[in-house]
N, C-alpha and C positions, 0 to 999 in steps of 0.2 A: 572336587577342589573348589574352594570359595575364591571369589575375585581377589580378596586380600592375600590369600595363600599364593595365588598365581602371580600377583604382583611381587610378592616377596621372593618367590622363586626366580622370576625374571631378573630382579635386582641382584640376587645372589650370584646367578650365572654370569651376569655382565661384570660384576665386581671381581669375580674370580678370574676374569680374562679368558673365558672360553671363546668369546668373539673378540678378535683384535681389530681395533678401529683404525681407519686410514688417517694419517696426518693428525692424530689426536693425542694430546699429552696423556700418558698413562695415569697421572694423578686425577684426571677428569672422570675416570670410570673404574679404575682398579682400587678397591678400598671398601670401606664399610658402607658408604653412601655415595654412589655414583651421581655425578651432577649432569651428565648428558641426558637430554630427553630421549625417551624410547617412543618413536613415532608409531601410531596405530592406524590411522586412516586419513584420507584427504578428500576435499571437495572444493572445486573452483580454485581460488587462490590461497586456500587455507589448509593446514594440516592440524591434526589433533594427536596428542601423546596418550600414553596408556593411563594417565591420570585424568584425562578429560580436558586438559588445557588446550586452548586453541591458539594457533600462531598464524599470522599472515606471512607467507613464504616470500620474503622480499629478495631472495637470491635465486628463485626458481630452482631449488635444490642446490645444484651447482651449475647455474646458467643453462639449464637444460629442460626444465618443465614448462615448455613454451605454452602449452594449452592448459596448464594447471592439472588438477586432479579430478578423477571420476568421469573421464570422457568415455562413455559407453561405446562410441563409434570405434575407438581404438581397441577396446577390449573385444568387441565383436569381430573385428578384423583378425585379431590374433586367434580367437577361438575358431573361426571358420577355417583359417589356414592350417591350424593344428589338426583339425578333423580331416582335412583334405590331403595335405602333404606336410607332416610335421618337421621333416628335415630332408634336405638334399644339399649336396655340396656344389660349389661353383668350380671345383677342381676336375676338369675333364668332362663336366656336364654343365647343364644350365637348367634353370627353372623359371617359370613365368613371372613370379613376383619380382625377382631380380631384374629380369629383362624389362618389365614394365616400369620399374623404379628408375632404371638407367635412362629410359626414354623420357619419363616425366621430368627428371632433373635436367636432361639435355635441353628440354623446351624452356626451362626457367633460368638456367645459369647463363651468364653473359658470354658473348663471342662464340668461339669454337671450343669451349670447355664441354665437349660432347661425349667424352669417353670416361667411364667410371669403373673403379676397382673398389670393391667393398670389403671392409674388415669389421672389427668389433668395437673399436674404441678410438679416442683421439690420439693416444700415444702410438697405437698401431698405424693409424693413418699417417702420422709424421714419419715413423720408421719406413713405411711403404714409399713415401715421397722421397726419402733419402736414397733408398735403393733404386728407385726409378730414375732419379737424377744421375746416379753413378752409371747405371746400365745404359742410359740414353747416350751419355758421352762416350762410353766404351764402344758402343755399337757404331759410333761415328768416327772411331779411330783415335779418341782422346782419353787419356787417363786423368780424370778429375775426381778427387776423392775428398776434398775439403769443403767446408761449409761456413757461411757467415750468417750469424743471427745478431741479436742485440742484447746489450746489458739489461739485466733484470727481466728479460723475457722468460716466459714459462711455455715450454713446448711438449712437456710430458715427462714421464718417470722411467720408462724403459731406457736401456743404456745409450742407444743412439740418440733418442729424443733428449735424454738428460744432458748429452754433450751440447746440444743446441741451447738448452736452457741456461739462461745467463744469471741465475741466482746462486751465488757462491754457497749459501747455507744448505742448499739442496744437493749440491755437487760434491762438497768436500768429503763426506763420509765414504764416497764410492770411487774416489780418484785413486790411481790414474784411470781416466776414461779413454774412450777411443780417441786417438789423436786427430788433429786436423779441424778443430773447431775454433772459430774466431768470433769475438763479440764486439760489435760496433756500438757507439753511443746511441742511446735511445732518444725518443722524441718527447722528453719531459720539458715542456716549455716553462713550467713553474720552477724547476731546478735544473737549468740547462747543464748538460754533461760535457760540453765542450767550451765552457767559459764565456759564452756569449750572453748578451743582455736580452733575454727572451721574456715575453714576446715583444716585437714580432720576430719570428724565426727567420734566419738568413740561410737555412739549410746547411749550416756547418756540420750538423750530424750526418747528413748524407755525404758530404764531401769527405768527412773523416772515414766513412765506410769505403769510399772509393780509394782513398790513400792507403788504407789497410790492404785492400785487394791488390793494388799495384805493388806494394811492398812484398806481399807474399808470393805474387806471381799469378796474374789473372788466369793463366792456362791451368792452374791447379784447382780453381774454385768451381765446384759443381753447381751450387745453388745458393741463393740468399733466401732466408726465411724471415718473413715479417707478418705480424698480425695487423689487420686494418685498424683496430683499436687495441692497444696493448693492455692485457689484463693485469699482470703483476705490477705492483706499484700504484695501481688505481687508475685504469681507464685513460691512458695517454692517447689522445686523438692525434692524427697525423697533421703536421702543419701544412698549410697550402703549398702544393707543389712537391711535397716530399715523396709521395708514392710514385708520382710521375718521374722523379729524379732516380729513384731506385730502379724503375723500369728502364730508364735510359742507361744506367750503369750496366744492368744485365744485358741489354742489347749490344752495348759497346764491346763487352768482353766475352760474349757468348755464354753467359751464365744464365741458368734457369731461375726464374722468379717464382717462389712458392708463397702463396697467401695462406697462412695458417688460420683457418676460420672455424676451428673446433667450437669456439664460442660465438663468433660474430655471424655465422651463416644462419639461415632459417629464421629470419625476422628480428634478431636481437637488435639490429640497427635500423629496422624498418624496411629491409629489402631481403630478397632471397640470399644475397651474398653481400659481404662488405665491399668486395671489388666493385659491385654495381653502385653501392652507396657512395664510394669515393671516385668512381670513374676511371679505373685502371683494369688491365687485363693481365693476370698472371699466367704463367705456363702451367702451373699445377696449383690446385686448391684443395686443401684438406678440410674435412668436416666430420662431425659426430654429433653428440649431445642433442641438438634441436631437431635433427632429421627424423626422429621418432617421438619428439617431445619427451624423451626418456622412458617411454613405455616399453621399449625393448632396447638392448645394447646393439648399436650399429654405428659404424664409422666408414670413412671411405676417402677416396681422392678422385678429383676430376682432372683430366689433363687434355691438352689441346691436340689438334690434328697433326702438327709437325712431330710430336712425340709418338703418336699412334703410328705414323708412317714409318718411323724408324723401328719401332717394336715389331711391326708386321711386314718387314721388308722382303722376306722370302718365306718359303713354305715351312721351314723348320724353326723359325725364330719365335720367341715367346718372352713374356715378362717372367723372369726367374724368381717368382715370389708367390706365396699363397698361404692359406690357412684353412683348417677344417671348417670353422664356423663362419668364415667371411661371407657376408651376403646371405645370412640365414633366411629361409623363406618366410618364417613368421615375422622376423624383424622387418624384412622388405615389405610385407603386406601391411604392417603397422605404419611404416613410413608412407606408403601410398595413401592410407586412410588419413594420416596426419596432413599431407598435402591437400587432400580433399577438404578437410575442415578449415585449413588456412584460407582457402579460396572461398568456401561457402560463407564464412564469417568475416571475411576481409581482415584477417589478423594483421597483415602488413599495414593496411590503412589505419588500424587502431593505433599501432605504434607511431606511425607518422603524424597522426592527429594529436596524440597525447605526449609524445616524447619531448618536444620542445617546451610544452607547458610544464612538464615535470622538472625540466632543467631550470625554468624560470622560478619555480617555487623553491628549488634547492638554492638558487641564488638569493632568494629572500631569506632563507635560513643563514646564509653567509652574512647577510647584512645585519642579522640579529645576534650572531654568535661569533665573538672574536676568536674562539678556539678553532674555527674553520679557516684554513689558510688558502685553500683552493677548491673550486668546484669544476669538475671536468667530466666529459662523456658526451654521449649522444644516444638517441633512440631510447631503449629501455636498459641502458648500460651506463651507470654513473658512479662517481666516487667523490667523497669529501676527504681531503687531506687535512689532518689535524695538526696544529702547531701551538707552541708555547707563546710565541711572539709573532703576530701576523706582520707587523710593520717591517721587521727585519728577517722574516722567514726562518726564524729559529725554531727548530724542532725539539721534541722531547728527547731526553737521553734514554738509555736502555732501561734504567730502573723506572723512570717515569712512564715510559711506554708500557712496560709490564703492568704497572699499577693502573694505567688508564684503560688499556685495551682488554687485558684479561682479568684484572682485578675489579673492573667496574663495568665497562661498556658492554662486553659480550653478555654477561649474566643479566645486566639491567634490561637490555633490549628483549631478552628472552622472557624476563619477568613481565614485561609490558606487552608481550604477545607479538614480537617481531623477530623474524629470522633474517639476518643479513650478515655480512662478513665485516668483522673488525680485525684488521690484519696489519702486519708490519713488514711485509716483503718489500723492502725499500724504505718508505716512510709510513707512519701510522695513517691508515685510511679506513673509512667506512665505505663499503662497496654495496651498491644497490643494483639488483637485476631482477625485477619482478616478472611474474608470468605475463606473456604477451596478451593475455585476455584481460588483464587488469584495466579498469577504467579509472576515472578521476576519483571515484569514492575510495577505491583501494589505495590509489596513489596518495590521496589525502590522508588516509589512516597512517601510512608510512611517514608522511611529513609531520603529523601531529606527534607521533611517538619520538621521532628524531628531535623535534623541537624541545620536548620535555627532557630527553636524555642528554642532549648537548648542553642545556642549561644546568642540569645537575652535574655534568662532567666538569663544566667550567668552575662551579663552586668547589667541587672536590679537589681539583688541581690547584686552585688558588689557596685552599686551606692547607 
């Protein structure tokens, strides 16, 4: 079979819908000429498609390819573990890679977040945290089955996690969901959700959360879920004092605080955890994605000693949860190799040295392009919110958003060799999350492409 024949066969199989893509419009790949790239290989911060086109991965795949592509150390770790012990469960047994990984994470996570339960994905980690919170309260003699998260938050796609997710468009198709989910205002200082003049933030968003809890009954609430930096809507950073106020609310009413760090942990903000970046200590911390730099599927949760003490209070007690593949030895071995590379190459330091500079350069784009209404983020996790009228914060309507994001921006950035997210989960944003190995050369390439595309977008929307 020639290369042309192989490419035609691949295109035909994709367009026939043999492979069904995640969160991707069917029109993008089902039909005579699919428009989605078929990725073939990667190296460093770049990936190539089956046509030989190169793209700078400005989204780290989905916020997870921390070390980029082609890391032989991680391949070697997986190969060696597969040869030695390709599979063992953590259900009634243990294996050394999972034991070593739990110990390595305990050394690096803040406070007494010393106890780890491994699963396979971020959604599973969130589900596990929900079950852990309910069981913790039940074993202490309290029936607390309700949860508070935030509007426009994304916490996963499985049914429990979807209940926490505060994006109506993702929930509506599957309602009614599990009852007992409440969504408080988010920390969007650009478009304050409680009617205040932000910034500066007066923490009305946190007080609204507390009022919601009081109205529902504090003794009914098992946990509050927050992300250190909110993903959906475009990198909402917490106002000063906000996370400390959520911690106070939890302590006041006996509610567990869960820090959902599926995106933010493992260097995305320049620290092992977002909790460390912002100086708070949750009771439970969920993670996935960057724990293996996406070279293997692995997720998990860390929890503090007071939860461990309740779960292990007598000889027959246990955490009533588990999965066949959770803490897979190959995934755990890759995670250990990932941590080793992080420290050998000072990955956290690279983000800390360059993240603020990247933010300053994005602010320069703001100064040059009126279509940018707001720049927000930290570390290697940034977003540009796009507006029709910056002075009055007037956004684009649905038709304009469709024309701007999907009719132009997404395809144009791909044409110019940049993968990033142009999304409208809340307001239209361009989201940037480059591999943590990226230096100023790669960050500068992102900026140059954005500069060109934003100028073209302005002309197109004005026309």
